[in-house]
C-alpha positions as CSV (number, residue, x, y, z in Angstrom):
1,X,23.7,-15.6,-55.4
2,X,25.1,-16.8,-52.1
3,X,27.7,-14.9,-50.3
4,X,31.0,-16.7,-49.6
5,X,31.2,-18.3,-46.2
6,X,34.1,-18.4,-43.9
7,X,36.0,-21.5,-43.1
8,X,34.2,-22.2,-39.8
9,X,30.8,-21.8,-41.4
10,X,31.8,-24.0,-44.3
11,X,32.9,-26.7,-41.8
12,X,29.7,-26.5,-39.8
13,X,27.6,-26.7,-43.0
14,X,29.6,-29.8,-44.1
15,X,28.9,-31.4,-40.7
16,X,25.2,-30.6,-41.0
17,X,25.1,-32.0,-44.5
18,X,26.7,-35.2,-43.3
19,X,24.3,-35.5,-40.3
20,X,21.3,-35.0,-42.5
21,X,22.6,-37.7,-45.0
22,X,23.2,-40.1,-42.1
23,X,19.6,-39.5,-40.8
24,X,18.1,-40.0,-44.2
25,X,20.1,-43.2,-44.6
26,X,18.9,-44.5,-41.2
27,X,15.3,-43.8,-42.2
28,X,15.7,-45.5,-45.6
29,X,17.2,-48.5,-43.8
30,X,14.3,-48.7,-41.3
31,X,16.4,-47.6,-38.3
32,X,13.7,-45.5,-36.8
33,X,11.5,-45.5,-33.7
34,X,8.0,-44.2,-33.3
35,X,7.8,-40.7,-31.9
36,X,5.6,-41.9,-29.0
37,X,8.3,-44.3,-27.9
38,X,11.0,-41.6,-28.0
39,X,8.8,-39.1,-26.3
40,X,8.0,-41.4,-23.4
41,X,11.6,-42.3,-22.9
42,X,12.6,-38.6,-22.8
43,X,9.7,-37.8,-20.4
44,X,10.9,-40.5,-18.0
45,X,14.5,-39.4,-18.3
46,X,13.8,-35.7,-17.5
47,X,11.3,-36.5,-14.8
48,X,14.0,-38.7,-13.2
49,X,16.6,-35.9,-13.5
50,X,14.2,-33.4,-11.9
51,X,13.5,-35.8,-9.1
52,X,17.3,-36.3,-8.5
53,X,17.6,-32.5,-8.2
54,X,14.6,-32.4,-5.8
55,X,12.4,-30.5,-8.3
56,X,9.7,-33.1,-8.6
């Protein structure tokens, strides 16, 4: 049996449920990108950010 949750936790769980439902709907509708594409984009982004800070 689950313990009762406070109002803030309930709100956050509702938001999580909604985000998961949206993600599943996107997947079902084919609105997805291959992980390789996303990983490469993020790699370029963070390398650029590091270079702008003089860390690269």
